[in-house]
MIVO-153659 format. One record per residue (C-alpha): residue in three letters; y, z, x. Coordinates in steps of 0.5 Angstrom, whole numbers, padded with zeros to 4 digits. Layout:
<atoms>
<ala, <Y, Z, X>>,
...
</atoms>
This chain:
<atoms>
<met, <-0081, 0165, 0055>>,
<asn, <-0075, 0168, 0059>>,
<met, <-0073, 0161, 0060>>,
<met, <-0073, 0159, 0053>>,
<lys, <-0069, 0165, 0051>>,
<gln, <-0064, 0163, 0056>>,
<leu, <-0064, 0156, 0053>>,
<leu, <-0063, 0159, 0046>>,
<ala, <-0057, 0164, 0049>>,
<gln, <-0053, 0157, 0051>>,
<ser, <-0053, 0155, 0044>>,
<lys, <-0051, 0161, 0040>>,
<gly, <-0045, 0157, 0037>>,
<thr, <-0049, 0151, 0034>>,
<met, <-0055, 0156, 0032>>,
<met, <-0050, 0160, 0027>>,
<leu, <-0047, 0154, 0024>>,
<ala, <-0054, 0151, 0023>>,
<val, <-0056, 0158, 0020>>,
<leu, <-0050, 0158, 0015>>,
<ala, <-0051, 0150, 0013>>,
<ser, <-0058, 0152, 0012>>,
<leu, <-0056, 0158, 0008>>,
<cys, <-0052, 0154, 0003>>,
<ser, <-0057, 0149, 0002>>,
<ala, <-0062, 0154, 0001>>,
<ala, <-0058, 0157, -0004>>,
<ala, <-0056, 0151, -0008>>,
<gly, <-0064, 0149, -0008>>,
<ile, <-0065, 0156, -0011>>,
<thr, <-0060, 0155, -0016>>,
<leu, <-0062, 0149, -0018>>,
<val, <-0069, 0151, -0020>>,
<gly, <-0066, 0157, -0024>>,
<gly, <-0062, 0152, -0028>>,
<ile, <-0068, 0148, -0029>>,
<asn, <-0072, 0154, -0031>>,
<his, <-0066, 0156, -0036>>,
<ala, <-0066, 0149, -0039>>,
<leu, <-0074, 0149, -0040>>,
<glu, <-0073, 0156, -0043>>,
<asn, <-0067, 0155, -0048>>,
<gly, <-0068, 0148, -0049>>,
<ile, <-0064, 0142, -0046>>,
<his, <-0058, 0143, -0050>>,
<ser, <-0056, 0149, -0046>>,
<leu, <-0054, 0145, -0040>>,
<ala, <-0048, 0142, -0045>>,
<gly, <-0042, 0142, -0041>>,
<ser, <-0045, 0144, -0034>>,
<gly, <-0046, 0137, -0032>>,
<gly, <-0041, 0137, -0027>>,
<phe, <-0043, 0144, -0024>>,
<tyr, <-0050, 0141, -0023>>,
<leu, <-0048, 0135, -0020>>,
<ala, <-0044, 0139, -0015>>,
<leu, <-0050, 0143, -0013>>,
<val, <-0054, 0137, -0012>>,
<ala, <-0048, 0134, -0007>>,
<leu, <-0048, 0141, -0004>>,
<leu, <-0056, 0141, -0003>>,
<phe, <-0055, 0134, 0000>>,
<ala, <-0049, 0135, 0004>>,
<ser, <-0051, 0142, 0007>>,
<gly, <-0058, 0140, 0008>>,
<val, <-0056, 0134, 0012>>,
<trp, <-0051, 0138, 0016>>,
<ser, <-0056, 0143, 0018>>,
<gln, <-0061, 0138, 0020>>,
<ile, <-0056, 0134, 0024>>,
<leu, <-0054, 0141, 0028>>,
<leu, <-0061, 0143, 0029>>,
<val, <-0064, 0136, 0031>>,
<gly, <-0058, 0136, 0036>>,
<leu, <-0060, 0143, 0038>>,
<gly, <-0067, 0141, 0039>>,
<his, <-0066, 0135, 0044>>,
<lys, <-0061, 0139, 0048>>,
<met, <-0065, 0144, 0049>>,
<val, <-0071, 0139, 0051>>,
<tyr, <-0066, 0136, 0056>>,
<arg, <-0064, 0143, 0059>>,
<leu, <-0071, 0145, 0059>>,
<arg, <-0073, 0139, 0063>>,
<cys, <-0067, 0140, 0068>>,
<arg, <-0068, 0147, 0069>>,
<leu, <-0076, 0146, 0071>>,
<val, <-0074, 0140, 0076>>,
<glu, <-0069, 0145, 0079>>,
<arg, <-0074, 0151, 0079>>,
<ile, <-0079, 0146, 0083>>,
<leu, <-0073, 0144, 0088>>,
<asn, <-0072, 0151, 0089>>,
<thr, <-0079, 0153, 0090>>,
<pro, <-0081, 0154, 0097>>,
<leu, <-0085, 0149, 0100>>,
<ala, <-0091, 0154, 0102>>,
<arg, <-0091, 0156, 0094>>,
<gln, <-0091, 0148, 0092>>,
<glu, <-0097, 0147, 0097>>,
<ala, <-0101, 0153, 0094>>,
<leu, <-0100, 0150, 0087>>,
<gly, <-0102, 0143, 0089>>,
<ala, <-0099, 0137, 0086>>,
<pro, <-0104, 0137, 0079>>,
<ala, <-0101, 0143, 0077>>,
<leu, <-0094, 0141, 0078>>,
<tyr, <-0095, 0134, 0075>>,
<asn, <-0098, 0138, 0069>>,
<ala, <-0092, 0142, 0068>>,
<leu, <-0087, 0136, 0068>>,
<thr, <-0091, 0132, 0064>>,
<arg, <-0096, 0135, 0059>>,
<asp, <-0093, 0142, 0059>>,
<val, <-0086, 0140, 0058>>,
<thr, <-0088, 0135, 0052>>,
<met, <-0091, 0141, 0049>>,
<val, <-0085, 0145, 0049>>,
<ala, <-0081, 0139, 0047>>,
<asn, <-0085, 0138, 0041>>,
<ala, <-0085, 0146, 0039>>,
<thr, <-0077, 0146, 0041>>,
<arg, <-0076, 0140, 0036>>,
<gln, <-0080, 0144, 0030>>,
<leu, <-0076, 0150, 0031>>,
<pro, <-0070, 0147, 0027>>,
<val, <-0075, 0145, 0022>>,
<ser, <-0078, 0152, 0021>>,
<leu, <-0071, 0155, 0021>>,
<tyr, <-0069, 0151, 0015>>,
<asn, <-0075, 0152, 0012>>,
<gly, <-0075, 0159, 0013>>,
<leu, <-0069, 0160, 0010>>,
<leu, <-0071, 0156, 0004>>,
<leu, <-0077, 0161, 0004>>,
<val, <-0073, 0167, 0005>>,
<thr, <-0068, 0165, -0001>>,
<gly, <-0073, 0163, -0005>>,
<leu, <-0077, 0170, -0005>>,
<ala, <-0070, 0174, -0006>>,
<tyr, <-0070, 0170, -0012>>,
<leu, <-0077, 0172, -0014>>,
<ala, <-0075, 0179, -0013>>,
<trp, <-0069, 0179, -0017>>,
<leu, <-0073, 0175, -0023>>,
<ser, <-0079, 0180, -0023>>,
<pro, <-0080, 0186, -0019>>,
<leu, <-0086, 0187, -0022>>,
<leu, <-0089, 0180, -0021>>,
<phe, <-0086, 0180, -0014>>,
<gly, <-0090, 0187, -0012>>,
<gly, <-0096, 0183, -0013>>,
<leu, <-0094, 0177, -0010>>,
<val, <-0092, 0181, -0004>>,
<ile, <-0099, 0184, -0003>>,
<leu, <-0103, 0177, -0004>>,
<val, <-0098, 0174, 0001>>,
<gly, <-0099, 0179, 0006>>,
<leu, <-0107, 0178, 0005>>,
<gly, <-0106, 0171, 0006>>,
<val, <-0101, 0172, 0012>>,
<trp, <-0106, 0177, 0015>>,
<gly, <-0111, 0172, 0015>>,
<asp, <-0107, 0166, 0017>>,
<phe, <-0105, 0170, 0024>>,
<arg, <-0112, 0172, 0025>>,
<leu, <-0113, 0164, 0025>>,
<ala, <-0107, 0163, 0029>>,
<gly, <-0109, 0168, 0034>>,
<arg, <-0116, 0164, 0035>>,
<ile, <-0112, 0158, 0035>>,
<lys, <-0108, 0160, 0041>>,
<thr, <-0114, 0162, 0045>>,
<met, <-0117, 0156, 0044>>,
<met, <-0110, 0152, 0046>>,
<gln, <-0110, 0157, 0053>>,
<lys, <-0117, 0154, 0054>>,
<val, <-0115, 0147, 0053>>,
<arg, <-0109, 0148, 0058>>,
<arg, <-0113, 0151, 0063>>,
<leu, <-0118, 0145, 0063>>,
<asp, <-0112, 0140, 0063>>,
<asp, <-0111, 0143, 0070>>,
<glu, <-0118, 0141, 0072>>,
<leu, <-0117, 0134, 0069>>,
<phe, <-0111, 0133, 0073>>,
<arg, <-0115, 0134, 0079>>,
<gln, <-0120, 0129, 0077>>,
<tyr, <-0114, 0124, 0075>>,
<glu, <-0112, 0125, 0082>>,
<ala, <-0118, 0124, 0086>>,
<val, <-0119, 0117, 0082>>,
<val, <-0112, 0115, 0083>>,
<glu, <-0111, 0117, 0090>>,
<gly, <-0119, 0116, 0092>>,
<arg, <-0119, 0109, 0090>>,
<asn, <-0120, 0106, 0097>>,
<glu, <-0126, 0110, 0098>>,
<leu, <-0129, 0110, 0091>>,
<gly, <-0128, 0102, 0091>>,
<leu, <-0133, 0102, 0097>>,
<ser, <-0138, 0107, 0095>>,
<glu, <-0142, 0106, 0089>>,
<pro, <-0146, 0112, 0089>>,
<arg, <-0139, 0116, 0090>>,
<arg, <-0136, 0113, 0084>>,
<arg, <-0142, 0114, 0080>>,
<phe, <-0142, 0121, 0082>>,
<gln, <-0134, 0122, 0081>>,
<phe, <-0135, 0119, 0074>>,
<his, <-0141, 0122, 0071>>,
<gln, <-0141, 0129, 0075>>,
<arg, <-0134, 0131, 0076>>,
<phe, <-0130, 0127, 0071>>,
<lys, <-0134, 0127, 0064>>,
<pro, <-0136, 0134, 0064>>,
<gln, <-0129, 0136, 0065>>,
<ala, <-0127, 0131, 0059>>,
<gln, <-0132, 0133, 0055>>,
<gln, <-0131, 0140, 0055>>,
<ala, <-0123, 0139, 0054>>,
<arg, <-0125, 0135, 0048>>,
<asp, <-0130, 0140, 0045>>,
<thr, <-0125, 0146, 0046>>,
<ala, <-0119, 0141, 0043>>,
<ile, <-0124, 0140, 0037>>,
<lys, <-0125, 0147, 0036>>,
<ala, <-0118, 0149, 0036>>,
<glu, <-0116, 0143, 0031>>,
<val, <-0122, 0145, 0026>>,
<leu, <-0119, 0152, 0026>>,
<trp, <-0112, 0149, 0024>>,
<ala, <-0115, 0145, 0019>>,
<ile, <-0118, 0151, 0016>>,
<asn, <-0111, 0155, 0017>>,
<leu, <-0108, 0149, 0013>>,
<asn, <-0113, 0149, 0007>>,
<trp, <-0112, 0157, 0007>>,
<thr, <-0105, 0156, 0005>>,
<thr, <-0106, 0151, 0000>>,
<val, <-0111, 0156, -0003>>,
<leu, <-0106, 0161, -0003>>,
<val, <-0101, 0157, -0007>>,
<phe, <-0105, 0156, -0012>>,
<ala, <-0108, 0163, -0012>>,
<leu, <-0101, 0165, -0013>>,
<ile, <-0100, 0161, -0019>>,
<gly, <-0106, 0164, -0022>>,
<met, <-0104, 0171, -0021>>,
<ile, <-0098, 0169, -0024>>,
<phe, <-0101, 0167, -0031>>,
<phe, <-0106, 0172, -0031>>,
<ala, <-0101, 0177, -0030>>,
<gly, <-0097, 0174, -0035>>,
<leu, <-0103, 0175, -0040>>,
<ala, <-0104, 0182, -0038>>,
<val, <-0097, 0185, -0038>>,
<glu, <-0093, 0184, -0044>>,
<thr, <-0086, 0186, -0041>>,
<val, <-0087, 0179, -0037>>,
<ser, <-0083, 0174, -0041>>,
<gln, <-0085, 0166, -0041>>,
<glu, <-0079, 0165, -0038>>,
<val, <-0080, 0169, -0032>>,
<ile, <-0087, 0166, -0031>>,
<val, <-0084, 0159, -0031>>,
<gly, <-0079, 0161, -0026>>,
<tyr, <-0084, 0164, -0022>>,
<val, <-0089, 0157, -0022>>,
<leu, <-0083, 0153, -0021>>,
<ala, <-0080, 0157, -0015>>,
<ile, <-0087, 0157, -0012>>,
<met, <-0088, 0150, -0013>>,
<phe, <-0081, 0149, -0010>>,
<leu, <-0083, 0153, -0004>>,
<arg, <-0089, 0150, -0003>>,
<thr, <-0086, 0144, 0002>>,
<pro, <-0082, 0149, 0006>>,
<ile, <-0089, 0154, 0007>>,
<ala, <-0093, 0147, 0009>>,
<met, <-0088, 0145, 0014>>,
<ile, <-0087, 0152, 0017>>,
<leu, <-0095, 0152, 0017>>,
<asp, <-0095, 0145, 0020>>,
<ala, <-0091, 0147, 0026>>,
<ile, <-0095, 0153, 0028>>,
<pro, <-0100, 0149, 0032>>,
<ala, <-0094, 0146, 0036>>,
<val, <-0091, 0152, 0037>>,
<ile, <-0097, 0155, 0039>>,
<arg, <-0098, 0150, 0044>>,
<gly, <-0091, 0150, 0046>>,
<asn, <-0092, 0158, 0047>>,
<val, <-0098, 0157, 0052>>,
<ala, <-0094, 0151, 0056>>,
<leu, <-0088, 0156, 0057>>,
<arg, <-0093, 0161, 0059>>,
<ala, <-0097, 0156, 0064>>,
<ile, <-0090, 0155, 0067>>,
<asp, <-0088, 0162, 0068>>,
<arg, <-0095, 0163, 0071>>,
<leu, <-0093, 0158, 0077>>,
<gln, <-0088, 0163, 0079>>,
<leu, <-0083, 0157, 0081>>,
<gly, <-0076, 0158, 0084>>,
<glu, <-0070, 0160, 0080>>,
<ala, <-0065, 0156, 0078>>,
<glu, <-0059, 0160, 0077>>,
<ser, <-0054, 0157, 0082>>,
<gly, <-0055, 0150, 0080>>,
<ile, <-0055, 0144, 0084>>,
<ser, <-0048, 0141, 0085>>,
<ala, <-0047, 0134, 0084>>,
<pro, <-0046, 0129, 0089>>,
<ser, <-0039, 0128, 0087>>,
<glu, <-0037, 0135, 0088>>,
<asn, <-0038, 0134, 0095>>,
<ala, <-0041, 0141, 0096>>,
<ala, <-0046, 0139, 0102>>,
<ile, <-0047, 0145, 0106>>,
<gln, <-0043, 0144, 0113>>,
<ala, <-0049, 0144, 0118>>,
<pro, <-0047, 0148, 0124>>,
<ala, <-0046, 0144, 0131>>,
<phe, <-0053, 0145, 0134>>,
<glu, <-0054, 0149, 0140>>,
<ser, <-0061, 0152, 0141>>,
<leu, <-0067, 0153, 0137>>,
<gln, <-0071, 0159, 0139>>,
<leu, <-0078, 0162, 0137>>,
<lys, <-0079, 0169, 0139>>,
<gln, <-0086, 0171, 0137>>,
<ala, <-0086, 0167, 0131>>,
<leu, <-0092, 0167, 0127>>,
<tyr, <-0094, 0164, 0121>>,
<arg, <-0100, 0165, 0117>>,
<tyr, <-0103, 0162, 0111>>,
<leu, <-0106, 0165, 0105>>,
<asp, <-0114, 0167, 0106>>,
<gln, <-0118, 0162, 0102>>,
<gly, <-0124, 0167, 0099>>,
<asp, <-0127, 0170, 0104>>,
<glu, <-0125, 0165, 0109>>,
<ala, <-0119, 0168, 0113>>,
<gly, <-0112, 0163, 0113>>,
<phe, <-0110, 0159, 0119>>,
<gln, <-0105, 0163, 0124>>,
<leu, <-0100, 0159, 0128>>,
<gly, <-0097, 0164, 0134>>,
<pro, <-0094, 0168, 0136>>,
<val, <-0090, 0162, 0139>>,
<asp, <-0084, 0163, 0144>>,
<leu, <-0080, 0157, 0144>>,
<asp, <-0073, 0155, 0146>>,
<ile, <-0070, 0148, 0145>>,
<arg, <-0063, 0146, 0147>>,
<ser, <-0059, 0141, 0144>>,
<gly, <-0060, 0134, 0147>>,
<glu, <-0067, 0135, 0149>>,
<leu, <-0073, 0130, 0147>>,
<ile, <-0079, 0134, 0146>>,
<phe, <-0086, 0132, 0145>>,
<leu, <-0091, 0136, 0142>>,
<ile, <-0099, 0134, 0143>>,
<gly, <-0105, 0137, 0140>>,
<gly, <-0112, 0136, 0137>>,
<asn, <-0113, 0136, 0129>>,
<gly, <-0112, 0143, 0126>>,
<ser, <-0108, 0146, 0132>>,
<gly, <-0102, 0147, 0128>>,
<lys, <-0097, 0142, 0130>>,
<ser, <-0095, 0140, 0123>>,
<thr, <-0095, 0148, 0121>>,
<leu, <-0090, 0149, 0127>>,
<ala, <-0086, 0143, 0125>>,
<lys, <-0085, 0146, 0118>>,
<leu, <-0083, 0152, 0122>>,
<leu, <-0078, 0149, 0126>>,
<thr, <-0075, 0145, 0121>>,
<gly, <-0074, 0152, 0116>>,
<leu, <-0079, 0149, 0111>>,
<tyr, <-0083, 0155, 0112>>,
<leu, <-0081, 0162, 0114>>,
<pro, <-0084, 0166, 0119>>,
<thr, <-0089, 0171, 0117>>,
<asp, <-0087, 0175, 0123>>,
<gly, <-0083, 0174, 0129>>,
<ser, <-0076, 0170, 0129>>,
<val, <-0074, 0163, 0128>>,
<ser, <-0067, 0163, 0130>>,
<leu, <-0061, 0157, 0130>>,
<asn, <-0056, 0158, 0135>>,
<gly, <-0058, 0166, 0135>>,
<glu, <-0058, 0166, 0127>>,
<pro, <-0065, 0168, 0124>>,
<leu, <-0068, 0164, 0119>>,
<thr, <-0069, 0168, 0113>>,
<glu, <-0068, 0166, 0105>>,
<gln, <-0061, 0167, 0105>>,
<thr, <-0060, 0162, 0112>>,
<ala, <-0065, 0157, 0110>>,
<ala, <-0061, 0152, 0107>>,
<gln, <-0056, 0152, 0113>>,
<his, <-0062, 0152, 0118>>,
<arg, <-0065, 0146, 0114>>,
<ser, <-0058, 0142, 0114>>,
<cys, <-0059, 0141, 0122>>,
<phe, <-0066, 0137, 0121>>,
<ala, <-0068, 0131, 0118>>,
<ala, <-0076, 0130, 0119>>,
<ile, <-0081, 0124, 0118>>,
<phe, <-0088, 0127, 0116>>,
<pro, <-0095, 0124, 0116>>,
<asn, <-0094, 0124, 0108>>,
<phe, <-0087, 0122, 0107>>,
<phe, <-0084, 0120, 0101>>,
<leu, <-0080, 0114, 0101>>,
<phe, <-0074, 0114, 0096>>,
<asp, <-0071, 0108, 0093>>,
<asp, <-0063, 0110, 0094>>,
<val, <-0060, 0109, 0101>>,
<leu, <-0055, 0115, 0102>>,
<asp, <-0051, 0117, 0108>>,
<ala, <-0050, 0124, 0110>>,
<thr, <-0046, 0126, 0104>>,
<gly, <-0051, 0124, 0099>>,
<val, <-0047, 0118, 0097>>,
<gly, <-0049, 0111, 0098>>,
<ala, <-0049, 0109, 0105>>,
<asp, <-0044, 0103, 0108>>,
<his, <-0047, 0096, 0108>>,
<pro, <-0045, 0094, 0115>>,
<arg, <-0049, 0101, 0118>>,
<ile, <-0055, 0099, 0114>>,
<gln, <-0055, 0092, 0116>>,
<his, <-0055, 0094, 0123>>,
<tyr, <-0060, 0099, 0123>>,
<leu, <-0065, 0094, 0119>>,
<lys, <-0064, 0089, 0125>>,
<arg, <-0065, 0095, 0130>>,
<leu, <-0072, 0096, 0127>>,
<ala, <-0074, 0089, 0126>>,
<ile, <-0075, 0089, 0118>>,
<asp, <-0068, 0086, 0116>>,
<his, <-0072, 0080, 0114>>,
<lys, <-0077, 0084, 0110>>,
<val, <-0072, 0088, 0106>>,
<thr, <-0065, 0088, 0104>>,
<val, <-0061, 0094, 0100>>,
<glu, <-0058, 0092, 0093>>,
<asp, <-0054, 0096, 0089>>,
<gly, <-0055, 0102, 0094>>,
<lys, <-0063, 0101, 0093>>,
<leu, <-0068, 0098, 0098>>,
<ser, <-0070, 0092, 0095>>,
<thr, <-0078, 0093, 0096>>,
<lys, <-0082, 0099, 0099>>,
<ala, <-0089, 0094, 0098>>,
<leu, <-0090, 0094, 0106>>,
<ser, <-0095, 0096, 0111>>,
<gln, <-0095, 0103, 0113>>,
<gly, <-0092, 0102, 0120>>,
<gln, <-0086, 0098, 0116>>,
<arg, <-0085, 0104, 0111>>,
<lys, <-0084, 0109, 0117>>,
<arg, <-0079, 0104, 0119>>,
<leu, <-0075, 0105, 0113>>,
<ala, <-0076, 0112, 0113>>,
<leu, <-0073, 0112, 0120>>,
<leu, <-0067, 0108, 0117>>,
<leu, <-0066, 0113, 0112>>,
<met, <-0066, 0118, 0117>>,
<tyr, <-0061, 0114, 0122>>,
<leu, <-0056, 0114, 0116>>,
<glu, <-0057, 0122, 0114>>,
<asp, <-0054, 0123, 0121>>,
<arg, <-0057, 0130, 0122>>,
<gln, <-0057, 0133, 0129>>,
<val, <-0064, 0135, 0130>>,
<leu, <-0070, 0129, 0128>>,
<leu, <-0077, 0131, 0128>>,
<leu, <-0082, 0125, 0128>>,
<asp, <-0089, 0127, 0126>>,
<glu, <-0094, 0122, 0129>>,
<trp, <-0089, 0116, 0127>>,
<ala, <-0091, 0111, 0132>>,
<ala, <-0098, 0112, 0130>>,
<asp, <-0098, 0106, 0125>>,
<gln, <-0093, 0101, 0129>>,
<asp, <-0096, 0095, 0133>>,
<pro, <-0096, 0095, 0141>>,
<val, <-0089, 0092, 0141>>,
<phe, <-0085, 0096, 0137>>,
<arg, <-0089, 0102, 0140>>,
<glu, <-0086, 0100, 0146>>,
<val, <-0079, 0099, 0143>>,
<phe, <-0079, 0106, 0140>>,
<tyr, <-0081, 0110, 0146>>,
<arg, <-0077, 0106, 0151>>,
<glu, <-0071, 0104, 0147>>,
<ile, <-0070, 0108, 0141>>,
<leu, <-0072, 0115, 0143>>,
<pro, <-0067, 0114, 0149>>,
<glu, <-0062, 0111, 0145>>,
<leu, <-0062, 0117, 0140>>,
<lys, <-0062, 0122, 0146>>,
<ala, <-0056, 0118, 0149>>,
<ala, <-0052, 0119, 0142>>,
<gly, <-0053, 0127, 0143>>,
<lys, <-0059, 0128, 0138>>,
<thr, <-0064, 0133, 0139>>,
<val, <-0071, 0130, 0138>>,
<ile, <-0078, 0133, 0137>>,
<ala, <-0084, 0128, 0137>>,
<ile, <-0091, 0130, 0135>>,
<thr, <-0095, 0124, 0139>>,
<his, <-0102, 0122, 0142>>,
<asp, <-0099, 0117, 0146>>,
<asp, <-0101, 0119, 0153>>,
<arg, <-0098, 0113, 0156>>,
<tyr, <-0091, 0115, 0154>>,
<phe, <-0091, 0122, 0156>>,
<asp, <-0086, 0121, 0161>>,
<ala, <-0081, 0119, 0156>>,
<ala, <-0080, 0127, 0154>>,
<asp, <-0076, 0132, 0157>>,
<arg, <-0081, 0137, 0156>>,
<leu, <-0088, 0137, 0154>>,
<tyr, <-0092, 0142, 0149>>,
<lys, <-0099, 0143, 0147>>,
<leu, <-0102, 0146, 0141>>,
<glu, <-0109, 0149, 0141>>,
<gln, <-0112, 0154, 0136>>,
<gly, <-0105, 0156, 0134>>,
<lys, <-0102, 0157, 0141>>,
<ile, <-0097, 0153, 0145>>,
<phe, <-0097, 0152, 0152>>,
<glu, <-0092, 0148, 0156>>,
<phe, <-0093, 0142, 0161>>,
<val, <-0088, 0142, 0167>>,
<ile, <-0088, 0134, 0168>>,
<gly, <-0084, 0129, 0171>>,
<arg, <-0084, 0121, 0171>>,
<asp, <-0088, 0121, 0178>>,
<gln, <-0093, 0127, 0175>>,
<val, <-0095, 0124, 0168>>,
<phe, <-0101, 0121, 0169>>,
<gly, <-0104, 0127, 0173>>,
<val, <-0102, 0131, 0167>>,
<thr, <-0105, 0126, 0162>>,
<glu, <-0112, 0126, 0165>>,
<lys, <-0111, 0134, 0165>>,
<leu, <-0110, 0134, 0157>>,
<lys, <-0115, 0129, 0156>>,
<asn, <-0120, 0133, 0160>>,
<ser, <-0118, 0139, 0155>>,
<gly, <-0118, 0135, 0149>>,
<ala, <-0111, 0135, 0147>>,
<val, <-0111, 0127, 0147>>,
</atoms>
């Protein structure tokens, strides 16, 4: 909700103009109703000589109504644009550990369904504001016309609004349940899309996934949504009944109270019929507003990062100046994952490690030993739970994380391959450099770069990793982390990677940290570390010792 308040605060000027235009339109409309009522009571000849005034009112009603709607529609779409930008910026500013804890389905749901719900609600705000002002102006006219009838109208409307809010509260509860079920549905969608290979090979699992996992969730979401829509239908018809109850009350009050003239009764009926459309449109907006409110609360519950500082555009040349890399030190560094129910979260460390500029470091270890966790800790994607991680003696904190990360480039096993080919400053890279590296990585016959974008990404995993390495080359960071990069390469290019590319990077002054299982190339490293159950051990090796070390590591289960 704070996000919506901030968005509204940015549009105060437009909002005030829209309110002014809406008031003009409402005043013109109510004046026309009063004039028609006067003509019905006193005869059509009473309008003689007022044709110009009548036309002026019609023109004012049209012009101010259109002006108000133009302002409000523009305001609504600008708010949606700002909402989308703000949400994406908040996700970009959210720590990786928090994003991983939330999971991709929750974030996708926020970016798609929640943003759509808030957008729909935002578009209803202009309509509701305009019609709300019409309603307020109309009620003021009715109070002026007959305070006595207005008192009875207030009592009846009060009862109607009370019933309406009771229904709206139940609708909101149902919508919140639908929103929670949607998160579960997104998880099922993820299983269907990401697990397509496994589901394609296993008919029993495919049947189980569809009938035992997806369908029950979809049915529950359907049934809950139907209940919410039924309540909304009751709410809508309740309003129709209320309007006709008001008209009936006016007629019967006119019969019972002699001081109420026929002109007043006709004026009340005309005004209520005129206000029926604004009332209906306001009530029609209620479900969208409730959904938007539920979606905003769901976004707030994600506890995403703030977007106050903003993200500078590439043209602003605001890239963080990376310090010259000298050393990376871990002193009793520890990272602990959150507990999962009764099961304690995995803990890496305490780790003591000292990496110096220009070194080629290999990390090895079995599955679940903590290699990837250590990689994220080294690069600053994770902040240590305890102990310290220091770049050139500067401890890694929330305040220094951006500068720390500016020294690193990494390719993780679950890497994402972007279309745009950028250089170190975040603008399009030079074509000659691109061609040089495409040829060096032996994919120039597969991929070209057109208008700063990769021509294709539909390649094997090994070739996609080469493209990721291309982007890493062009970013020109000082410390490169490669998490099992060679695992998907063919034997020939694996040899090229260890015997040519890594030495070239080292000769260029790069510091390289490679997570690997390729024991025949351990001699290429300056230093070799093994991780086991979150602890790290160093093996001191030389080229003539590597095979003995390999046997030792095999016996320990590291390779």
